[in-house]
C-alpha positions, 0 to 999 in steps of 0.5 A, a space after each residue: 500499500 502506498 504511503 498514507 494515514 488515518 485521519 482518527 486512528 492510531 496505529 502501532 507496529 511491533 517488529 516481531 522479526 527481521 528488519 523493517 524501515 518505517 517512515 512516520 512523518 518525516 522520520 525514517 529509521 530501521 527497526 528490528 524485533 522488540 521494537 515499537 513504532 507509532 503512527 499518530 492519527 493524521 501522520 503519513 506512514 509506511 514500511 517495508 523490509 529491509 533484510 534479506 529474509 522475511 520480517 513480521 510485524 504485529 500491527 494495532 490500530 484504535 479505534 478499529 472503525 471499518 480498517 478490516 472491511 477497508 483491507 479486505 475490499 483493497 486485498 481483493 482489487 489486489 488479487 484482481 491485479 486491479 493496480 500495480 505494486 505501487 498503487 497505480 490503478 491498471 486502467 479506467 476501470 480500475 481507477 474507477 474501483 480504486 476511487 470508490 474504495 478510497 471514497 468509501 473509506 476516506 474516514 479510515 485511510 487516506 492516501 498520501 498523494 495526490 493531496 487530500 483537497 485534490 482527492 475530495 475533488 476527483 474521487 466522487 466524479 470518478 467513483 461513479 463509473 466504478 461497477 457494482 460489486 456483487 457482494 457487500 464486504 463482510 462485517 468488521 469484526 474488529 469493529 465490535 472490539 474496538 481494536 483492529 490487530 493484524 500481522 504484516 509479513 514483509 518480504 523482498 521477493 517478487 510476491 511482496 508484502 503479505 498481510 494476514 490477520 491474527 484475531 482467530 475470528 478475523 482469520 476465520 472471516 478472511 482466510 483466503 485473503 492474502 495482499 501481495 504488495 511488493 514495494 510500500 511507496 515512500 
């Protein structure tokens, strides 16, 4: 996922294994097992694996809001090949679907680029061209708990970054969910 921020949520990252480079605001750093990084609401952040092996990062987001539903939908679009590894839509239809996703979840996740005023101006007209999806996203298990916990496995292989949920209820609801993104844009 490209660099982004959460308007009202705090995201806490704990490196379980490997070496991960984080960018939180204007601060960059490499972190290893046992180290924690926090992105406060409104602060742009991204992370990527900087080691030769997979890295495991535990992520906790509070309040949960609809983050789980956003991640499920974003992963579905990624699996369908709707956007590149850098988050760029592959064609007009994909751009419309990504615009619809970002508009639906603008209270949860906002991309760092283009600037939010420009996103507000462009997303709504573009989203109108998005096809209607056959099924609604699953109910957000995390939302009722107030905290969304997940694990991100970062790899340097072409398969990229995979996210998998740790919460057992979420694991059952999203067992087939694996978003693969090879590089988090800076």
